[in-house]
N, C-alpha and C positions, 0 to 999 in steps of 0.2 A: 478457428479449430479449437475444439475443447482438447487441452493438453492434461496428461497425467500430472498429479500433484507430487513434487519432489517431498520425500520424507527424510527426517532425521536432521540433526543440527549440524553435522560437519558441512555439508553443502551449504547451508543456510548462513554460515559464519563467515563466508567470503563477501568482502564488499563489491558492490556492482559498480559497472563501469558508466560513464554518461551514455545516455541514448542519443541517436542521431535520426534523421530522416529515414535511413535504412532500417529502423526498428519499427516503423509503424505496423508491421505485421504482427510484431511481439504485442503490441498495444491491442490490436485486434483480437489476438488469441486470448489475452488476459481478459478481455471482456466477455469473450464467448465462454471461457473456462468459469469466470465468475457467474455468468448466468445459468451454467449448468450446476452450479453449487448453491443456488438460493437458499435451500433449506438450511444449509450448514456453514454458510460464509458470506461475510460482508465487505471482504478485501482481500486483495493479492498483489503480491509484488513479482516483478520479473523472475527472480532466483526461485520463487515457488512453483514455476512451470519450466524450470530449467534454463532460463535465459538471464545471464547476469548482467543485467541492464537496468538503470535507474528509471523505472516504469512501475506506476502502481494503477490498479483499478479498484474502485470502492464504490459502495452504495452511499450515494449522498442522501441522508435521512431527511434533511430539510427540503430537498427538491424532488425526492421520490424516484430516482433514476441512477444508473450506474455511470460512473464518470473515468476518465483517464486523467493522469498526470505524467509528463515526462520531465525527468530532472527535477524532481520536487525537492525544495529545503525549506525548513521551518526557519522563518526569520524573527518572530516573536512568540512567546507564549506566555500565559498567566491563569492563575487558578489551579495549583497543583493539587493532586489528589492520588490516593493509592487505590488499586482496583486489582481484579483477577481477570485474566484473558485467557482465551483458548485461542488455537492456530490450527488450521487444517493440516499444516505439516508436521505437528507436534502432538503428543498424546498429553491430554489432561489439561488443567488450568494452572497459571503461574502468576505471581504477583507482578505487578508493573506500576510505575510511577507515571502519571499522564497529566495532562493540563486541559482545562475545560475550554480554553479559547487558544487557538493557534493561528497564525498568519502564515500562508504558505506561498513561497514564490516557485513558480513551475512554467513549464512550457505546455500550451495546449497542444491539439492534433495537427495544428498548421505550424507548429514550432515556434509561435509567438510567445513572449513572456508575459505572465499574468500573475498578479499578486492578489489573493483572496483570504478572508477571514472566515474560520469555521468555527463551530461551537458544538458542545456536547458530545453526542455519540460518534456524530461524524468526525469530529476532530480527534476523538480517540482513535478511530479506524485509520485515519491518516497517519497519526503518529506511530501506529503498529507497523504499517506498510513501510513507512520511511526508515523505521528501524531496520527492517529486513533489507532494505536498500544499502543501508550502512553496515550489514553483517552483524547487526545486534539481534539476539535471540532472546525472548523474554524468558 
């Protein structure tokens, strides 16, 4: 289901709770909502659609498809840089420190643990969405 996007910083500043198997529908809603916003969005976190769960959906630029991660955490990062980012939930662009390479530990849609390395723009998208899960607003 394509859900409305939460606007404003107050709701986004609350850290998200761990996702469980009971949250698979939230993941599906994130993918549907991301697909509905392909013109202006490359990633979403659960709190952006009103679900305070550690779930992100993002466009994997290297694979050319939208993906889900449950309970993602960055376990390593390298290649720091400064950039400007926009957010569907916020007005304008804001400065952000990001890393060119990140290794992420997450649960897939079967809730099996995975570890994967991401580069470039895909890494930046994932960092932005994990910040949302942590209640960090750029």
